PDB file of all heavy atoms in Angstrom:
ATOM      1  N   MET A   1       0.809  -1.186   0.060  1.00  0.00           N
ATOM      2  CA  MET A   1       0.025  -0.012  -0.012  1.00  0.00           C
ATOM      3  C   MET A   1       0.875   1.152   0.027  1.00  0.00           C
ATOM      4  O   MET A   1       1.846   1.364   0.773  1.00  0.00           O
ATOM      5  CB  MET A   1      -0.937  -0.035   1.293  1.00  0.00           C
ATOM      6  CG  MET A   1      -1.655   1.248   1.368  1.00  0.00           C
ATOM      7  SD  MET A   1      -2.593   1.514   2.922  1.00  0.00           S
ATOM      8  CE  MET A   1      -3.442   0.069   3.023  1.00  0.00           C
ATOM      9  N   LEU A   2       0.572   2.161  -0.943  1.00  0.00           N
ATOM     10  CA  LEU A   2       1.411   3.457  -1.031  1.00  0.00           C
ATOM     11  C   LEU A   2       0.747   4.515  -0.120  1.00  0.00           C
ATOM     12  O   LEU A   2      -0.503   4.696  -0.172  1.00  0.00           O
ATOM     13  CB  LEU A   2       1.398   3.779  -2.491  1.00  0.00           C
ATOM     14  CG  LEU A   2       2.160   5.119  -2.716  1.00  0.00           C
ATOM     15  CD1 LEU A   2       3.706   5.007  -2.485  1.00  0.00           C
ATOM     16  CD2 LEU A   2       1.873   5.535  -4.142  1.00  0.00           C
ATOM     17  N   VAL A   3       1.460   5.122   0.705  1.00  0.00           N
ATOM     18  CA  VAL A   3       0.971   6.213   1.466  1.00  0.00           C
ATOM     19  C   VAL A   3       1.796   7.496   1.244  1.00  0.00           C
ATOM     20  O   VAL A   3       2.995   7.438   1.519  1.00  0.00           O
ATOM     21  CB  VAL A   3       1.050   5.878   3.053  1.00  0.00           C
ATOM     22  CG1 VAL A   3       0.600   7.090   3.841  1.00  0.00           C
ATOM     23  CG2 VAL A   3       0.246   4.681   3.307  1.00  0.00           C
ATOM     24  N   HIS A   4       1.176   8.472   0.652  1.00  0.00           N
ATOM     25  CA  HIS A   4       1.954   9.693   0.283  1.00  0.00           C
ATOM     26  C   HIS A   4       1.828  10.721   1.348  1.00  0.00           C
ATOM     27  O   HIS A   4       0.681  11.066   1.713  1.00  0.00           O
ATOM     28  CB  HIS A   4       1.367  10.145  -0.980  1.00  0.00           C
ATOM     29  CG  HIS A   4       2.202  11.224  -1.671  1.00  0.00           C
ATOM     30  ND1 HIS A   4       2.220  11.383  -2.975  1.00  0.00           N
ATOM     31  CD2 HIS A   4       3.235  12.030  -1.207  1.00  0.00           C
ATOM     32  CE1 HIS A   4       3.037  12.281  -3.393  1.00  0.00           C
ATOM     33  NE2 HIS A   4       3.697  12.641  -2.260  1.00  0.00           N
ATOM     34  N   ILE A   5       2.940  11.116   1.990  1.00  0.00           N
ATOM     35  CA  ILE A   5       2.878  12.046   3.097  1.00  0.00           C
ATOM     36  C   ILE A   5       3.415  13.402   2.520  1.00  0.00           C
ATOM     37  O   ILE A   5       4.534  13.550   2.117  1.00  0.00           O
ATOM     38  CB  ILE A   5       3.794  11.558   4.174  1.00  0.00           C
ATOM     39  CG1 ILE A   5       3.229  10.196   4.721  1.00  0.00           C
ATOM     40  CG2 ILE A   5       3.739  12.581   5.401  1.00  0.00           C
ATOM     41  CD1 ILE A   5       4.234   9.557   5.650  1.00  0.00           C
ATOM     42  N   ILE A   6       2.552  14.415   2.663  1.00  0.00           N
ATOM     43  CA  ILE A   6       3.028  15.814   2.274  1.00  0.00           C
ATOM     44  C   ILE A   6       2.959  16.579   3.470  1.00  0.00           C
ATOM     45  O   ILE A   6       1.887  16.733   4.170  1.00  0.00           O
ATOM     46  CB  ILE A   6       1.926  16.302   1.146  1.00  0.00           C
ATOM     47  CG1 ILE A   6       1.910  15.437  -0.035  1.00  0.00           C
ATOM     48  CG2 ILE A   6       2.354  17.708   0.795  1.00  0.00           C
ATOM     49  CD1 ILE A   6       0.719  15.793  -0.970  1.00  0.00           C
ATOM     50  N   ALA A   7       4.070  17.307   3.711  1.00  0.00           N
ATOM     51  CA  ALA A   7       4.200  18.019   4.963  1.00  0.00           C
ATOM     52  C   ALA A   7       5.120  19.212   4.833  1.00  0.00           C
ATOM     53  O   ALA A   7       5.963  19.273   3.851  1.00  0.00           O
ATOM     54  CB  ALA A   7       4.633  17.134   6.143  1.00  0.00           C
ATOM     55  N   ASP A   8       5.024  20.158   5.633  1.00  0.00           N
ATOM     56  CA  ASP A   8       5.855  21.326   5.567  1.00  0.00           C
ATOM     57  C   ASP A   8       7.036  21.302   6.478  1.00  0.00           C
ATOM     58  O   ASP A   8       7.546  22.387   7.042  1.00  0.00           O
ATOM     59  CB  ASP A   8       5.090  22.625   5.827  1.00  0.00           C
ATOM     60  CG  ASP A   8       4.464  22.799   7.207  1.00  0.00           C
ATOM     61  OD1 ASP A   8       4.597  21.760   7.908  1.00  0.00           O
ATOM     62  OD2 ASP A   8       3.960  23.854   7.625  1.00  0.00           O
ATOM     63  N   TYR A   9       7.603  20.250   6.664  1.00  0.00           N
ATOM     64  CA  TYR A   9       8.860  20.031   7.399  1.00  0.00           C
ATOM     65  C   TYR A   9       9.734  19.156   6.437  1.00  0.00           C
ATOM     66  O   TYR A   9       9.365  18.292   5.718  1.00  0.00           O
ATOM     67  CB  TYR A   9       8.707  19.476   8.761  1.00  0.00           C
ATOM     68  CG  TYR A   9       7.681  18.504   8.980  1.00  0.00           C
ATOM     69  CD1 TYR A   9       7.867  17.110   8.572  1.00  0.00           C
ATOM     70  CD2 TYR A   9       6.441  18.792   9.460  1.00  0.00           C
ATOM     71  CE1 TYR A   9       6.814  16.172   8.789  1.00  0.00           C
ATOM     72  CE2 TYR A   9       5.394  17.885   9.734  1.00  0.00           C
ATOM     73  CZ  TYR A   9       5.636  16.630   9.322  1.00  0.00           C
ATOM     74  OH  TYR A   9       4.617  15.651   9.574  1.00  0.00           O
ATOM     75  N   GLY A  10      11.078  19.396   6.648  1.00  0.00           N
ATOM     76  CA  GLY A  10      12.047  18.657   5.694  1.00  0.00           C
ATOM     77  C   GLY A  10      12.315  17.266   6.065  1.00  0.00           C
ATOM     78  O   GLY A  10      11.939  16.749   7.099  1.00  0.00           O
ATOM     79  N   PHE A  11      13.126  16.579   5.191  1.00  0.00           N
ATOM     80  CA  PHE A  11      13.486  15.195   5.470  1.00  0.00           C
ATOM     81  C   PHE A  11      14.273  15.004   6.735  1.00  0.00           C
ATOM     82  O   PHE A  11      14.109  13.977   7.336  1.00  0.00           O
ATOM     83  CB  PHE A  11      14.309  14.674   4.293  1.00  0.00           C
ATOM     84  CG  PHE A  11      13.485  14.379   3.037  1.00  0.00           C
ATOM     85  CD1 PHE A  11      13.672  15.125   1.919  1.00  0.00           C
ATOM     86  CD2 PHE A  11      12.496  13.389   3.011  1.00  0.00           C
ATOM     87  CE1 PHE A  11      12.960  14.844   0.741  1.00  0.00           C
ATOM     88  CE2 PHE A  11      11.697  13.147   1.916  1.00  0.00           C
ATOM     89  CZ  PHE A  11      11.963  13.897   0.810  1.00  0.00           C
ATOM     90  N   GLY A  12      15.061  16.003   7.113  1.00  0.00           N
ATOM     91  CA  GLY A  12      15.862  15.760   8.312  1.00  0.00           C
ATOM     92  C   GLY A  12      15.147  15.978   9.629  1.00  0.00           C
ATOM     93  O   GLY A  12      15.603  15.799  10.732  1.00  0.00           O
ATOM     94  N   ASP A  13      13.903  16.582   9.599  1.00  0.00           N
ATOM     95  CA  ASP A  13      13.169  16.876  10.774  1.00  0.00           C
ATOM     96  C   ASP A  13      12.683  15.415  11.332  1.00  0.00           C
ATOM     97  O   ASP A  13      12.260  14.568  10.665  1.00  0.00           O
ATOM     98  CB  ASP A  13      11.927  17.726  10.351  1.00  0.00           C
ATOM     99  CG  ASP A  13      11.251  18.221  11.565  1.00  0.00           C
ATOM    100  OD1 ASP A  13      11.133  17.664  12.534  1.00  0.00           O
ATOM    101  OD2 ASP A  13      10.863  19.466  11.398  1.00  0.00           O
ATOM    102  N   LEU A  14      12.582  15.440  12.632  1.00  0.00           N
ATOM    103  CA  LEU A  14      12.148  14.153  13.273  1.00  0.00           C
ATOM    104  C   LEU A  14      10.625  13.886  13.142  1.00  0.00           C
ATOM    105  O   LEU A  14      10.242  12.823  13.258  1.00  0.00           O
ATOM    106  CB  LEU A  14      12.465  14.146  14.730  1.00  0.00           C
ATOM    107  CG  LEU A  14      13.999  14.111  15.090  1.00  0.00           C
ATOM    108  CD1 LEU A  14      14.240  14.246  16.577  1.00  0.00           C
ATOM    109  CD2 LEU A  14      14.520  12.784  14.566  1.00  0.00           C
ATOM    110  N   ALA A  15       9.869  14.949  12.707  1.00  0.00           N
ATOM    111  CA  ALA A  15       8.445  14.803  12.531  1.00  0.00           C
ATOM    112  C   ALA A  15       8.157  13.795  11.402  1.00  0.00           C
ATOM    113  O   ALA A  15       7.203  12.954  11.609  1.00  0.00           O
ATOM    114  CB  ALA A  15       7.845  16.133  12.300  1.00  0.00           C
ATOM    115  N   PHE A  16       8.913  13.882  10.434  1.00  0.00           N
ATOM    116  CA  PHE A  16       8.694  12.825   9.326  1.00  0.00           C
ATOM    117  C   PHE A  16       8.897  11.469   9.820  1.00  0.00           C
ATOM    118  O   PHE A  16       8.086  10.578   9.610  1.00  0.00           O
ATOM    119  CB  PHE A  16       9.760  13.059   8.169  1.00  0.00           C
ATOM    120  CG  PHE A  16       9.062  13.725   6.915  1.00  0.00           C
ATOM    121  CD1 PHE A  16       9.763  14.737   6.311  1.00  0.00           C
ATOM    122  CD2 PHE A  16       7.875  13.463   6.461  1.00  0.00           C
ATOM    123  CE1 PHE A  16       9.287  15.420   5.197  1.00  0.00           C
ATOM    124  CE2 PHE A  16       7.275  14.057   5.397  1.00  0.00           C
ATOM    125  CZ  PHE A  16       7.942  15.045   4.682  1.00  0.00           C
ATOM    126  N   SER A  17       9.857  11.229  10.642  1.00  0.00           N
ATOM    127  CA  SER A  17      10.265   9.849  11.183  1.00  0.00           C
ATOM    128  C   SER A  17       9.119   9.477  12.134  1.00  0.00           C
ATOM    129  O   SER A  17       8.727   8.237  12.102  1.00  0.00           O
ATOM    130  CB  SER A  17      11.495  10.000  11.902  1.00  0.00           C
ATOM    131  OG  SER A  17      12.545  10.243  11.141  1.00  0.00           O
ATOM    132  N   GLU A  18       8.562  10.378  12.914  1.00  0.00           N
ATOM    133  CA  GLU A  18       7.535  10.077  13.820  1.00  0.00           C
ATOM    134  C   GLU A  18       6.232   9.660  13.039  1.00  0.00           C
ATOM    135  O   GLU A  18       5.536   8.686  13.480  1.00  0.00           O
ATOM    136  CB  GLU A  18       7.193  11.206  14.758  1.00  0.00           C
ATOM    137  CG  GLU A  18       8.272  11.438  15.801  1.00  0.00           C
ATOM    138  CD  GLU A  18       8.043  12.684  16.587  1.00  0.00           C
ATOM    139  OE1 GLU A  18       6.822  13.211  16.646  1.00  0.00           O
ATOM    140  OE2 GLU A  18       8.969  13.242  17.220  1.00  0.00           O
ATOM    141  N   VAL A  19       5.966  10.338  11.968  1.00  0.00           N
ATOM    142  CA  VAL A  19       4.756  10.035  11.178  1.00  0.00           C
ATOM    143  C   VAL A  19       4.902   8.693  10.539  1.00  0.00           C
ATOM    144  O   VAL A  19       3.994   7.842  10.482  1.00  0.00           O
ATOM    145  CB  VAL A  19       4.468  11.142  10.184  1.00  0.00           C
ATOM    146  CG1 VAL A  19       3.424  10.757   9.201  1.00  0.00           C
ATOM    147  CG2 VAL A  19       4.091  12.451  10.897  1.00  0.00           C
ATOM    148  N   VAL A  20       6.108   8.462  10.021  1.00  0.00           N
ATOM    149  CA  VAL A  20       6.327   7.160   9.225  1.00  0.00           C
ATOM    150  C   VAL A  20       6.266   5.950  10.285  1.00  0.00           C
ATOM    151  O   VAL A  20       5.651   4.922  10.051  1.00  0.00           O
ATOM    152  CB  VAL A  20       7.740   7.172   8.542  1.00  0.00           C
ATOM    153  CG1 VAL A  20       8.092   5.748   8.134  1.00  0.00           C
ATOM    154  CG2 VAL A  20       7.635   8.153   7.451  1.00  0.00           C
ATOM    155  N   GLN A  21       6.860   6.191  11.487  1.00  0.00           N
ATOM    156  CA  GLN A  21       6.820   5.124  12.491  1.00  0.00           C
ATOM    157  C   GLN A  21       5.329   4.771  12.885  1.00  0.00           C
ATOM    158  O   GLN A  21       5.010   3.624  12.944  1.00  0.00           O
ATOM    159  CB  GLN A  21       7.606   5.525  13.717  1.00  0.00           C
ATOM    160  CG  GLN A  21       9.023   5.501  13.566  1.00  0.00           C
ATOM    161  CD  GLN A  21       9.825   5.919  14.883  1.00  0.00           C
ATOM    162  OE1 GLN A  21       9.231   6.608  15.728  1.00  0.00           O
ATOM    163  NE2 GLN A  21      11.065   5.542  14.933  1.00  0.00           N
ATOM    164  N   ARG A  22       4.573   5.752  13.110  1.00  0.00           N
ATOM    165  CA  ARG A  22       3.126   5.656  13.486  1.00  0.00           C
ATOM    166  C   ARG A  22       2.369   4.918  12.385  1.00  0.00           C
ATOM    167  O   ARG A  22       1.617   3.940  12.596  1.00  0.00           O
ATOM    168  CB  ARG A  22       2.538   6.863  13.894  1.00  0.00           C
ATOM    169  CG  ARG A  22       1.155   6.768  14.524  1.00  0.00           C
ATOM    170  CD  ARG A  22       1.208   5.899  15.717  1.00  0.00           C
ATOM    171  NE  ARG A  22       2.077   6.366  16.750  1.00  0.00           N
ATOM    172  CZ  ARG A  22       1.749   6.750  17.996  1.00  0.00           C
ATOM    173  NH1 ARG A  22       0.594   6.586  18.404  1.00  0.00           N
ATOM    174  NH2 ARG A  22       2.652   7.224  18.803  1.00  0.00           N
ATOM    175  N   ILE A  23       2.566   5.310  11.134  1.00  0.00           N
ATOM    176  CA  ILE A  23       1.858   4.638   9.975  1.00  0.00           C
ATOM    177  C   ILE A  23       2.317   3.147   9.845  1.00  0.00           C
ATOM    178  O   ILE A  23       1.557   2.295   9.702  1.00  0.00           O
ATOM    179  CB  ILE A  23       2.258   5.445   8.663  1.00  0.00           C
ATOM    180  CG1 ILE A  23       1.478   6.686   8.719  1.00  0.00           C
ATOM    181  CG2 ILE A  23       1.810   4.571   7.499  1.00  0.00           C
ATOM    182  CD1 ILE A  23       1.851   7.662   7.541  1.00  0.00           C
ATOM    183  N   ARG A  24       3.637   2.889  10.009  1.00  0.00           N
ATOM    184  CA  ARG A  24       4.072   1.510   9.955  1.00  0.00           C
ATOM    185  C   ARG A  24       3.632   0.649  11.135  1.00  0.00           C
ATOM    186  O   ARG A  24       3.535  -0.488  10.994  1.00  0.00           O
ATOM    187  CB  ARG A  24       5.548   1.544   9.838  1.00  0.00           C
ATOM    188  CG  ARG A  24       6.064   1.968   8.444  1.00  0.00           C
ATOM    189  CD  ARG A  24       7.374   1.540   8.144  1.00  0.00           C
ATOM    190  NE  ARG A  24       7.731   2.019   6.736  1.00  0.00           N
ATOM    191  CZ  ARG A  24       8.900   1.985   6.237  1.00  0.00           C
ATOM    192  NH1 ARG A  24       9.870   1.403   6.882  1.00  0.00           N
ATOM    193  NH2 ARG A  24       9.113   2.421   5.075  1.00  0.00           N
ATOM    194  N   LEU A  25       3.287   1.303  12.250  1.00  0.00           N
ATOM    195  CA  LEU A  25       2.776   0.610  13.428  1.00  0.00           C
ATOM    196  C   LEU A  25       1.433   0.058  13.073  1.00  0.00           C
ATOM    197  O   LEU A  25       1.038  -1.154  13.354  1.00  0.00           O
ATOM    198  CB  LEU A  25       2.701   1.433  14.610  1.00  0.00           C
ATOM    199  CG  LEU A  25       2.023   0.914  15.849  1.00  0.00           C
ATOM    200  CD1 LEU A  25       2.981  -0.165  16.382  1.00  0.00           C
ATOM    201  CD2 LEU A  25       1.908   1.986  16.953  1.00  0.00           C
ATOM    202  N   TYR A  26       0.586   0.849  12.453  1.00  0.00           N
ATOM    203  CA  TYR A  26      -0.829   0.419  12.114  1.00  0.00           C
ATOM    204  C   TYR A  26      -1.061  -0.212  10.755  1.00  0.00           C
ATOM    205  O   TYR A  26      -1.874  -0.921  10.570  1.00  0.00           O
ATOM    206  CB  TYR A  26      -1.717   1.638  12.257  1.00  0.00           C
ATOM    207  CG  TYR A  26      -1.876   2.053  13.666  1.00  0.00           C
ATOM    208  CD1 TYR A  26      -1.330   3.326  14.037  1.00  0.00           C
ATOM    209  CD2 TYR A  26      -2.450   1.465  14.657  1.00  0.00           C
ATOM    210  CE1 TYR A  26      -1.327   3.708  15.359  1.00  0.00           C
ATOM    211  CE2 TYR A  26      -2.608   1.733  15.923  1.00  0.00           C
ATOM    212  CZ  TYR A  26      -2.040   3.024  16.321  1.00  0.00           C
ATOM    213  OH  TYR A  26      -2.092   3.435  17.508  1.00  0.00           O
ATOM    214  N   LEU A  27      -0.039   0.139   9.837  1.00  0.00           N
ATOM    215  CA  LEU A  27      -0.078  -0.470   8.506  1.00  0.00           C
ATOM    216  C   LEU A  27       1.306  -0.955   8.182  1.00  0.00           C
ATOM    217  O   LEU A  27       2.054  -0.302   7.409  1.00  0.00           O
ATOM    218  CB  LEU A  27      -0.443   0.612   7.480  1.00  0.00           C
ATOM    219  CG  LEU A  27      -1.797   1.320   7.676  1.00  0.00           C
ATOM    220  CD1 LEU A  27      -1.938   2.516   6.761  1.00  0.00           C
ATOM    221  CD2 LEU A  27      -2.939   0.356   7.416  1.00  0.00           C
ATOM    222  N   PRO A  28       1.639  -2.134   8.594  1.00  0.00           N
ATOM    223  CA  PRO A  28       2.957  -2.614   8.411  1.00  0.00           C
ATOM    224  C   PRO A  28       3.447  -2.831   6.916  1.00  0.00           C
ATOM    225  O   PRO A  28       4.643  -2.835   6.615  1.00  0.00           O
ATOM    226  CB  PRO A  28       3.132  -3.955   9.191  1.00  0.00           C
ATOM    227  CG  PRO A  28       1.624  -4.299   9.418  1.00  0.00           C
ATOM    228  CD  PRO A  28       0.937  -3.017   9.403  1.00  0.00           C
ATOM    229  N   ASP A  29       2.495  -3.054   6.074  1.00  0.00           N
ATOM    230  CA  ASP A  29       2.831  -3.222   4.637  1.00  0.00           C
ATOM    231  C   ASP A  29       2.871  -1.891   3.928  1.00  0.00           C
ATOM    232  O   ASP A  29       3.030  -1.903   2.677  1.00  0.00           O
ATOM    233  CB  ASP A  29       1.777  -4.110   3.963  1.00  0.00           C
ATOM    234  CG  ASP A  29       1.768  -5.528   4.519  1.00  0.00           C
ATOM    235  OD1 ASP A  29       2.837  -5.974   4.947  1.00  0.00           O
ATOM    236  OD2 ASP A  29       0.739  -6.224   4.537  1.00  0.00           O
ATOM    237  N   ALA A  30       2.652  -0.807   4.553  1.00  0.00           N
ATOM    238  CA  ALA A  30       2.593   0.439   3.886  1.00  0.00           C
ATOM    239  C   ALA A  30       4.054   0.916   3.397  1.00  0.00           C
ATOM    240  O   ALA A  30       5.037   0.589   4.041  1.00  0.00           O
ATOM    241  CB  ALA A  30       2.143   1.578   4.813  1.00  0.00           C
ATOM    242  N   GLU A  31       4.074   1.663   2.200  1.00  0.00           N
ATOM    243  CA  GLU A  31       5.244   2.177   1.711  1.00  0.00           C
ATOM    244  C   GLU A  31       5.112   3.695   1.656  1.00  0.00           C
ATOM    245  O   GLU A  31       4.503   4.244   0.741  1.00  0.00           O
ATOM    246  CB  GLU A  31       5.511   1.623   0.214  1.00  0.00           C
ATOM    247  CG  GLU A  31       6.817   2.148  -0.368  1.00  0.00           C
ATOM    248  CD  GLU A  31       6.955   1.636  -1.755  1.00  0.00           C
ATOM    249  OE1 GLU A  31       6.389   0.684  -2.151  1.00  0.00           O
ATOM    250  OE2 GLU A  31       7.728   2.362  -2.417  1.00  0.00           O
ATOM    251  N   PRO A  32       5.617   4.367   2.697  1.00  0.00           N
ATOM    252  CA  PRO A  32       5.484   5.835   2.751  1.00  0.00           C
ATOM    253  C   PRO A  32       6.305   6.539   1.689  1.00  0.00           C
ATOM    254  O   PRO A  32       7.527   6.192   1.581  1.00  0.00           O
ATOM    255  CB  PRO A  32       5.817   6.171   4.110  1.00  0.00           C
ATOM    256  CG  PRO A  32       6.525   4.993   4.704  1.00  0.00           C
ATOM    257  CD  PRO A  32       6.362   3.855   3.883  1.00  0.00           C
ATOM    258  N   ILE A  33       5.793   7.517   1.045  1.00  0.00           N
ATOM    259  CA  ILE A  33       6.520   8.397   0.128  1.00  0.00           C
ATOM    260  C   ILE A  33       6.389   9.776   0.736  1.00  0.00           C
ATOM    261  O   ILE A  33       5.337  10.331   0.954  1.00  0.00           O
ATOM    262  CB  ILE A  33       5.858   8.363  -1.262  1.00  0.00           C
ATOM    263  CG1 ILE A  33       5.836   7.033  -1.855  1.00  0.00           C
ATOM    264  CG2 ILE A  33       6.569   9.380  -2.226  1.00  0.00           C
ATOM    265  CD1 ILE A  33       7.130   6.425  -2.170  1.00  0.00           C
ATOM    266  N   LEU A  34       7.631  10.331   0.970  1.00  0.00           N
ATOM    267  CA  LEU A  34       7.729  11.641   1.668  1.00  0.00           C
ATOM    268  C   LEU A  34       7.850  12.754   0.689  1.00  0.00           C
ATOM    269  O   LEU A  34       8.752  12.742  -0.168  1.00  0.00           O
ATOM    270  CB  LEU A  34       8.831  11.559   2.629  1.00  0.00           C
ATOM    271  CG  LEU A  34       8.846  10.501   3.653  1.00  0.00           C
ATOM    272  CD1 LEU A  34      10.140  10.482   4.525  1.00  0.00           C
ATOM    273  CD2 LEU A  34       7.656  10.394   4.493  1.00  0.00           C
ATOM    274  N   THR A  35       6.997  13.827   0.764  1.00  0.00           N
ATOM    275  CA  THR A  35       7.197  15.032  -0.041  1.00  0.00           C
ATOM    276  C   THR A  35       7.092  16.254   0.779  1.00  0.00           C
ATOM    277  O   THR A  35       6.059  16.579   1.293  1.00  0.00           O
ATOM    278  CB  THR A  35       5.973  14.987  -1.093  1.00  0.00           C
ATOM    279  OG1 THR A  35       6.012  13.785  -1.879  1.00  0.00           O
ATOM    280  CG2 THR A  35       6.149  16.266  -1.989  1.00  0.00           C
ATOM    281  N   PRO A  36       8.262  16.886   0.942  1.00  0.00           N
ATOM    282  CA  PRO A  36       8.273  18.093   1.697  1.00  0.00           C
ATOM    283  C   PRO A  36       7.851  19.329   0.887  1.00  0.00           C
ATOM    284  O   PRO A  36       8.192  19.328  -0.331  1.00  0.00           O
ATOM    285  CB  PRO A  36       9.658  18.258   2.177  1.00  0.00           C
ATOM    286  CG  PRO A  36      10.476  17.619   1.207  1.00  0.00           C
ATOM    287  CD  PRO A  36       9.651  16.477   0.628  1.00  0.00           C
ATOM    288  N   VAL A  37       7.208  20.344   1.515  1.00  0.00           N
ATOM    289  CA  VAL A  37       6.902  21.607   0.872  1.00  0.00           C
ATOM    290  C   VAL A  37       7.423  22.608   1.878  1.00  0.00           C
ATOM    291  O   VAL A  37       7.615  22.402   2.991  1.00  0.00           O
ATOM    292  CB  VAL A  37       5.377  21.820   0.634  1.00  0.00           C
ATOM    293  CG1 VAL A  37       4.945  20.761  -0.463  1.00  0.00           C
ATOM    294  CG2 VAL A  37       4.578  21.685   1.793  1.00  0.00           C
ATOM    295  N   PRO A  38       7.701  23.793   1.350  1.00  0.00           N
ATOM    296  CA  PRO A  38       8.131  24.860   2.216  1.00  0.00           C
ATOM    297  C   PRO A  38       7.127  25.186   3.386  1.00  0.00           C
ATOM    298  O   PRO A  38       5.883  25.009   3.192  1.00  0.00           O
ATOM    299  CB  PRO A  38       8.329  26.143   1.392  1.00  0.00           C
ATOM    300  CG  PRO A  38       8.485  25.610  -0.038  1.00  0.00           C
ATOM    301  CD  PRO A  38       7.645  24.297  -0.092  1.00  0.00           C
ATOM    302  N   PRO A  39       7.529  25.782   4.459  1.00  0.00           N
ATOM    303  CA  PRO A  39       6.680  26.074   5.556  1.00  0.00           C
ATOM    304  C   PRO A  39       5.567  27.061   5.117  1.00  0.00           C
ATOM    305  O   PRO A  39       5.895  28.034   4.401  1.00  0.00           O
ATOM    306  CB  PRO A  39       7.642  26.773   6.618  1.00  0.00           C
ATOM    307  CG  PRO A  39       8.924  26.247   6.290  1.00  0.00           C
ATOM    308  CD  PRO A  39       9.033  26.025   4.806  1.00  0.00           C
ATOM    309  N   PHE A  40       4.391  26.784   5.566  1.00  0.00           N
ATOM    310  CA  PHE A  40       3.202  27.631   5.346  1.00  0.00           C
ATOM    311  C   PHE A  40       2.863  27.757   3.796  1.00  0.00           C
ATOM    312  O   PHE A  40       2.277  28.694   3.351  1.00  0.00           O
ATOM    313  CB  PHE A  40       3.272  28.932   5.962  1.00  0.00           C
ATOM    314  CG  PHE A  40       3.496  28.879   7.405  1.00  0.00           C
ATOM    315  CD1 PHE A  40       4.709  29.208   7.940  1.00  0.00           C
ATOM    316  CD2 PHE A  40       2.523  28.475   8.333  1.00  0.00           C
ATOM    317  CE1 PHE A  40       4.967  29.112   9.311  1.00  0.00           C
ATOM    318  CE2 PHE A  40       2.710  28.385   9.601  1.00  0.00           C
ATOM    319  CZ  PHE A  40       4.072  28.741  10.188  1.00  0.00           C
ATOM    320  N   ALA A  41       3.397  26.833   2.982  1.00  0.00           N
ATOM    321  CA  ALA A  41       3.158  26.954   1.502  1.00  0.00           C
ATOM    322  C   ALA A  41       1.908  26.075   1.162  1.00  0.00           C
ATOM    323  O   ALA A  41       1.992  24.991   0.683  1.00  0.00           O
ATOM    324  CB  ALA A  41       4.372  26.414   0.805  1.00  0.00           C
ATOM    325  N   THR A  42       0.808  26.588   1.508  1.00  0.00           N
ATOM    326  CA  THR A  42      -0.473  25.924   1.198  1.00  0.00           C
ATOM    327  C   THR A  42      -0.744  25.686  -0.210  1.00  0.00           C
ATOM    328  O   THR A  42      -1.350  24.673  -0.602  1.00  0.00           O
ATOM    329  CB  THR A  42      -1.691  26.645   1.931  1.00  0.00           C
ATOM    330  OG1 THR A  42      -1.659  27.970   1.396  1.00  0.00           O
ATOM    331  CG2 THR A  42      -1.481  26.622   3.418  1.00  0.00           C
ATOM    332  N   LEU A  43      -0.336  26.625  -1.086  1.00  0.00           N
ATOM    333  CA  LEU A  43      -0.468  26.520  -2.444  1.00  0.00           C
ATOM    334  C   LEU A  43       0.348  25.340  -3.039  1.00  0.00           C
ATOM    335  O   LEU A  43      -0.105  24.440  -3.812  1.00  0.00           O
ATOM    336  CB  LEU A  43      -0.138  27.818  -3.192  1.00  0.00           C
ATOM    337  CG  LEU A  43      -0.386  27.821  -4.723  1.00  0.00           C
ATOM    338  CD1 LEU A  43      -1.891  27.688  -4.869  1.00  0.00           C
ATOM    339  CD2 LEU A  43       0.073  29.252  -5.215  1.00  0.00           C
ATOM    340  N   ALA A  44       1.612  25.224  -2.546  1.00  0.00           N
ATOM    341  CA  ALA A  44       2.444  24.086  -2.937  1.00  0.00           C
ATOM    342  C   ALA A  44       1.863  22.788  -2.469  1.00  0.00           C
ATOM    343  O   ALA A  44       1.886  21.739  -3.290  1.00  0.00           O
ATOM    344  CB  ALA A  44       3.850  24.276  -2.374  1.00  0.00           C
ATOM    345  N   ALA A  45       1.360  22.662  -1.299  1.00  0.00           N
ATOM    346  CA  ALA A  45       0.772  21.515  -0.775  1.00  0.00           C
ATOM    347  C   ALA A  45      -0.465  21.070  -1.546  1.00  0.00           C
ATOM    348  O   ALA A  45      -0.694  19.920  -1.864  1.00  0.00           O
ATOM    349  CB  ALA A  45       0.434  21.607   0.762  1.00  0.00           C
ATOM    350  N   GLY A  46      -1.295  22.165  -1.934  1.00  0.00           N
ATOM    351  CA  GLY A  46      -2.430  21.941  -2.744  1.00  0.00           C
ATOM    352  C   GLY A  46      -2.043  21.359  -4.078  1.00  0.00           C
ATOM    353  O   GLY A  46      -2.755  20.390  -4.645  1.00  0.00           O
ATOM    354  N   PHE A  47      -1.029  21.835  -4.712  1.00  0.00           N
ATOM    355  CA  PHE A  47      -0.582  21.233  -5.992  1.00  0.00           C
ATOM    356  C   PHE A  47      -0.214  19.767  -5.857  1.00  0.00           C
ATOM    357  O   PHE A  47      -0.456  18.944  -6.709  1.00  0.00           O
ATOM    358  CB  PHE A  47       0.525  22.030  -6.615  1.00  0.00           C
ATOM    359  CG  PHE A  47       0.126  23.254  -7.342  1.00  0.00           C
ATOM    360  CD1 PHE A  47       0.391  24.503  -6.956  1.00  0.00           C
ATOM    361  CD2 PHE A  47      -0.735  23.089  -8.479  1.00  0.00           C
ATOM    362  CE1 PHE A  47      -0.008  25.657  -7.612  1.00  0.00           C
ATOM    363  CE2 PHE A  47      -1.194  24.199  -9.244  1.00  0.00           C
ATOM    364  CZ  PHE A  47      -0.797  25.535  -8.733  1.00  0.00           C
ATOM    365  N   CYS A  48       0.588  19.421  -4.760  1.00  0.00           N
ATOM    366  CA  CYS A  48       0.858  18.078  -4.525  1.00  0.00           C
ATOM    367  C   CYS A  48      -0.248  17.172  -4.319  1.00  0.00           C
ATOM    368  O   CYS A  48      -0.196  16.083  -4.804  1.00  0.00           O
ATOM    369  CB  CYS A  48       1.950  17.972  -3.327  1.00  0.00           C
ATOM    370  SG  CYS A  48       3.444  18.714  -3.537  1.00  0.00           S
ATOM    371  N   ILE A  49      -1.256  17.618  -3.595  1.00  0.00           N
ATOM    372  CA  ILE A  49      -2.456  16.889  -3.346  1.00  0.00           C
ATOM    373  C   ILE A  49      -3.280  16.643  -4.575  1.00  0.00           C
ATOM    374  O   ILE A  49      -3.812  15.484  -4.816  1.00  0.00           O
ATOM    375  CB  ILE A  49      -3.282  17.509  -2.247  1.00  0.00           C
ATOM    376  CG1 ILE A  49      -2.558  17.459  -0.873  1.00  0.00           C
ATOM    377  CG2 ILE A  49      -4.644  16.895  -2.133  1.00  0.00           C
ATOM    378  CD1 ILE A  49      -3.155  18.268   0.177  1.00  0.00           C
ATOM    379  N   ALA A  50      -3.377  17.657  -5.443  1.00  0.00           N
ATOM    380  CA  ALA A  50      -4.089  17.534  -6.637  1.00  0.00           C
ATOM    381  C   ALA A  50      -3.370  16.554  -7.637  1.00  0.00           C
ATOM    382  O   ALA A  50      -4.013  15.849  -8.351  1.00  0.00           O
ATOM    383  CB  ALA A  50      -4.218  18.861  -7.371  1.00  0.00           C
TER     384      ALA A  50
END
């Protein structure tokens, strides 16, 4: 199962790791794909979601 995570924190931030750990706890077969956008860039996040 592919899980696409779009967030406004970078790859080095521990928040990405926390989110991935929690997803893998409940969905062990999930394959998370991480996509960072700049902070408060709602337009960029919207384009990624679309």
